[in-house]
C-alpha positions as CSV (number, residue, x, y, z in Angstrom):
1,X,50.8,103.6,-52.7
2,X,51.9,100.7,-50.6
3,X,55.3,99.3,-51.3
4,X,57.6,96.5,-50.0
5,X,57.1,93.2,-48.3
6,X,53.6,92.4,-47.1
7,X,52.9,90.4,-44.0
8,X,49.4,89.0,-43.2
9,X,48.0,89.1,-39.7
10,X,45.1,86.7,-38.7
11,X,45.3,86.6,-34.9
12,X,41.6,86.9,-34.3
13,X,38.6,85.2,-35.8
14,X,36.8,88.5,-36.8
15,X,39.7,90.8,-37.5
16,X,42.2,90.6,-40.3
17,X,45.1,92.8,-41.3
18,X,48.3,93.2,-43.1
19,X,51.4,95.3,-43.0
20,X,53.5,96.7,-45.9
21,X,57.0,97.4,-44.8
22,X,58.1,99.8,-47.6
23,X,61.2,99.6,-49.8
24,X,64.4,101.6,-50.4
25,X,62.5,104.3,-52.4
26,X,59.5,104.3,-50.0
27,X,60.9,103.5,-46.5
28,X,57.8,104.1,-44.4
29,X,55.5,101.2,-43.2
30,X,51.7,101.0,-43.1
31,X,49.2,98.8,-41.2
32,X,45.7,97.9,-42.3
33,X,43.1,96.3,-40.0
34,X,39.5,95.3,-40.8
35,X,37.0,93.9,-38.3
36,X,33.4,92.6,-38.6
37,X,32.8,92.3,-34.8
38,X,33.5,94.4,-31.8
39,X,36.3,96.9,-31.4
40,X,39.7,95.3,-30.7
41,X,43.4,95.6,-30.9
42,X,46.1,93.6,-32.7
43,X,49.8,93.5,-31.9
44,X,51.8,93.9,-35.1
45,X,55.5,93.8,-35.7
46,X,56.2,96.6,-38.2
47,X,60.0,96.2,-37.8
48,X,60.2,99.9,-36.8
49,X,61.4,100.4,-33.2
50,X,60.1,103.4,-31.4
51,X,58.2,104.6,-34.5
52,X,54.9,106.6,-34.5
53,X,52.0,105.5,-36.6
54,X,48.8,107.6,-37.2
55,X,45.4,106.5,-38.5
56,X,44.5,108.1,-41.7
57,X,40.9,106.9,-42.2
58,X,39.6,109.3,-39.5
59,X,38.1,106.7,-37.2
60,X,40.9,106.6,-34.6
61,X,42.7,109.7,-33.2
62,X,45.3,108.2,-30.9
63,X,48.7,107.5,-32.5
64,X,50.5,104.2,-32.0
65,X,54.1,104.2,-30.8
66,X,56.0,100.9,-31.4
67,X,58.2,99.3,-28.7
68,X,61.9,98.7,-28.9
69,X,61.5,95.4,-30.9
70,X,59.2,97.1,-33.4
71,X,55.8,95.8,-32.1
72,X,52.8,98.1,-31.7
73,X,49.2,97.6,-30.5
74,X,46.9,98.8,-33.3
75,X,43.2,99.3,-32.8
76,X,40.2,98.8,-35.1
77,X,36.7,99.9,-34.4
78,X,33.9,97.3,-34.7
79,X,32.6,96.7,-38.2
80,X,35.2,99.1,-39.6
81,X,38.7,99.5,-41.0
82,X,41.8,101.3,-39.8
83,X,44.7,102.3,-41.9
84,X,47.9,103.5,-40.1
85,X,50.9,105.1,-41.7
86,X,54.3,105.7,-40.3
87,X,54.9,109.3,-39.4
């Protein structure tokens, strides 16, 4: 279940994504990316400084650690989707 405020991300012509930031009862965030072209990355502000996110769809094994300001570089394989949840 995805809860909280949703932020859309359209920084590339063949990759879209969105972030759900959670709420008081469900405080963890998630990131979803989908691409129809080549593999690529998108910088996303999840408003979670120094947090770790793991991909749950099985396509990507490397976790993402956000920076001090809450930004992380999330990857999506070409022609695929990636779903990251905060650990």
